[in-house]
C-alpha angles and dihedrals in degrees: 000000000000115000115187138168092219129087093233135036115218111242094017136085127209110241099175137014112216097183144247116342132184146173120210128195129175114193138175129200112233122250093264092053092048091052092050091046090049091052092048091050090060091059096037132228132090117343100219094190092062095039090056092045093052094045091052091045093051091051091050091048090053090049090054091045090054093048091051092048091050090051087056091053095252126141097195143028120216130192092025114182138171127229125185139186140170123247109200114325099299108041132076126197118205122187123190110195140168144127120298111221142168113235135189131194112260115244 
């Protein structure tokens, strides 16, 4: 499954548009991670606990996006984007979304 942020894929043509597709994940860092992140925020710099959490969550959101696109009969997702928000003070929501399409190699 090709997942791209562009509208077109070089060397391919879109033969069918299946529609909007997304993958949603809401995650929370455990108490220990929140404590470590809180301590790091006092000193400043990158908060590795949250960086790791968000990287993992984005990967999981893309995996869900791909599964949803496959269920729609697509073999690619174009115009993929991420959106994120905070729920409360300890949870992050990540949404990967785009357009599920069927593509063919150009001849």
